[in-house]
C-alpha positions, 0 to 999 in steps of 0.5 A: 462594436458589437453590443449587448443591451439588456434588461430585468425585472421583478417583483422585490417587494411594493409599500401598499401592496404593488404601488411601488418600490421603495427608493431603498431599493433603487438606491440600493440596486443603483450602487450594486451595479454601479459598482460592476460598471469598468468590470463585467458592465459598461454601463447601467440603469436603474430603473421600477415598473409598480412593484417590481425593480427593472435593472437595465444593464449594457455589456460586451457580447459574450460577459453576461452579467446574470450571476450579479444580477440575482444578487441584485434582486438578492439583494432587494427583496432582503430589503423588501423581507425587513419591511415587511413589503408586500411581494406578490409572485411573478416571474422575471421579465428579460429582453435581451440584445446583441446590436452591431452600434450605427453612427447613432444608437437610440434605442426605447425601451417600454415598462408595464405595469401588468404581465397581461400588458397585450404587446400584440396589439402595437407591434407591427407584424412584419416591421418589427423583426425580432433583432430590433423589436422584444418583448416579455413579460412587463418589458418591451425593448425596441431600436429606433430611427434610421431603418426601424421605426421613429421613436415617435412613430414608436409612441404614436402605437400607445394613443391607437383608439383600439390599444387605449380602449384595451385599458393601455396608458401611457403615462410619465415614471412618477404616474406609473404607480399601479392603482386601477385594476382594468388600467395598465400603465405602461411607461416609455424611457428613451435612450441612446446607446454610444460605445456602451455607454448610455445617454438618457433616460427621455420621459416619452410619455411626460407630455399633454401629448397625451392626456386624451389617451390617458383619459380613454384609457381611463374611462373606457372601463370606469363603472 
């Protein structure tokens, strides 16, 4: 069985600048995607990074949800405009991966708080093939386990000293507000996929095991 996972991220309007997406926007987007499940979508998930609304759509390879996604972003922007929320003019980030589902199919979604995120420092040339790992803008989508890097091995890359010294800071979703100019918060979400349905997510960096990398990223650029 082949399944496509499409992820979209776009600034739609943030509370207090680019800090965070307004909760009503997340709820509206989730309802719109949920209505499409059983039709053009087999499953969906809505989250955010800083002021960007992030939409995860699971669907058949021959059915693209792009028109639906555009409508969701439009509805979100309309809500933001009514509240006079700040909207950063940044491009849409898109990651799309069509895969033959394995007996168990873990995949990882990393969300950066800035589109200057140096994904090249996280990816491993020759090991992260295009059919198993895709990065665009604030998004990184990757398959894990089996013939691919383990979940722990992939997360470990965000604890590298050289990565942290560039301001890359692995944080939990609840701590992902964009409040530093020299620190890039990165959220890691883990899912399992089965017959086009999602289980999860797991908030991968919501653990004290990443306290040291967080300190390095934050302290490196402190005046």
